[in-house]
N, C-alpha and C positions, 0 to 999 in steps of 0.2 A: 570535576566530579561535585555533586550538589545535596545537599541534605536537606530534607524538610521534616516539619513534623505538623501533623494535621490536626491533632486535639493537644492542648497545652496543659490541661487542669484537669486533675482528678479521673484520668483515664491511665490504660495500660502505658508504661516509659513515657509519662507527662514529667514536664519539667517540674511542677510542685504539686502538692498533694494538700488538702485542705481538710477541714473538721471543725465546723463552727468559726471559732476565731482565730484557731490554731493554724499555722502554716509549716511547710518543712519542703527545704529544695530538696530537688532526687539526684542522683548520680548523673542522669540525663541531662539536666541544667546544668550542671558541673562540666562537662563535657562539651556542652553547644557554648556556655561561657568561654572555655579553655579555645575554642575553634575559631571563634570570632576575629581573631587577628589576621586571618588568612582571607576574608572576603574584599573583595577588589585589589589582591594582590596578587603576584605571579608567583605560579606554581614552580618549585625547587624539585626535580628528581631525587629521590633519596632511596640510597641500599641500606638494606638492614639485615639483618640475620638474627632469628630466635632459637634457641635451641627446643622448644617444645612448641605443640599446639594444642587446643583445646576443642573437644568436640562441642559441635553445632548441628541445629536442626538442616542448615546447609552442606555439613560435612565439617572439615578439619579449618580450624581459622588459626592466624599466628596468635601467639600470647602478649602480642605488643602493637599498637598501630600507631604509625608515625606519618606526619605530615609536615612537609617545610614550604615555606612561601618567603617571599621578598616584599615587603610594602612599599608605596611610593617613597619615603624617605630613605630607603636603601635596608633597613632594618631587617635583618633575617629572623624569621619565627619558625620554630621546630616545637611541635607540638607532640605528646607522647602519650597513649593510654593503656593502661594494665587494665584487660578484660577480667582479669583475675580477682576475685574480691579477698581471697584467703593466701594469696602469696606475693611477696614483695619480688621485683626485679631489679637487679643491676644494671643500670645502662653506661655504654661508654658515648661519647659524643667525639667523631672525628672531622672535621671541617677542611681537610686537604689543603689546598691552595688559600682559602679564606682565611683572614685573620683578624677574629673578632677582636674589638677593640673595649668591648666589655659583654659579660655574659649576666643573665640573671635568671631565676627559676621559681616556681612555688609547687608545692607539693599539695595537691586538693582532693 
């Protein structure tokens, strides 16, 4: 799958908003930044379950978005995005037969 953003500044769903000399990075920016580790990597199918779904113009959507890939160095990247602005999510990751040597994460 591929995601493109047609217009990047001062439009609906832009990555940055500006006014004069001021600029703010939007949630769209942070999701694009978070997912850039998957560029050029090998897709890893990921199974996940969510308790709830959120209403969208296209119907019901999961309350969590998950993508996984393995890069050229063998590192596995798992990106999670919570589309709910007012509800934290508790997540448990299980790697089955994989034995990670180290794990790191960030909350953005």
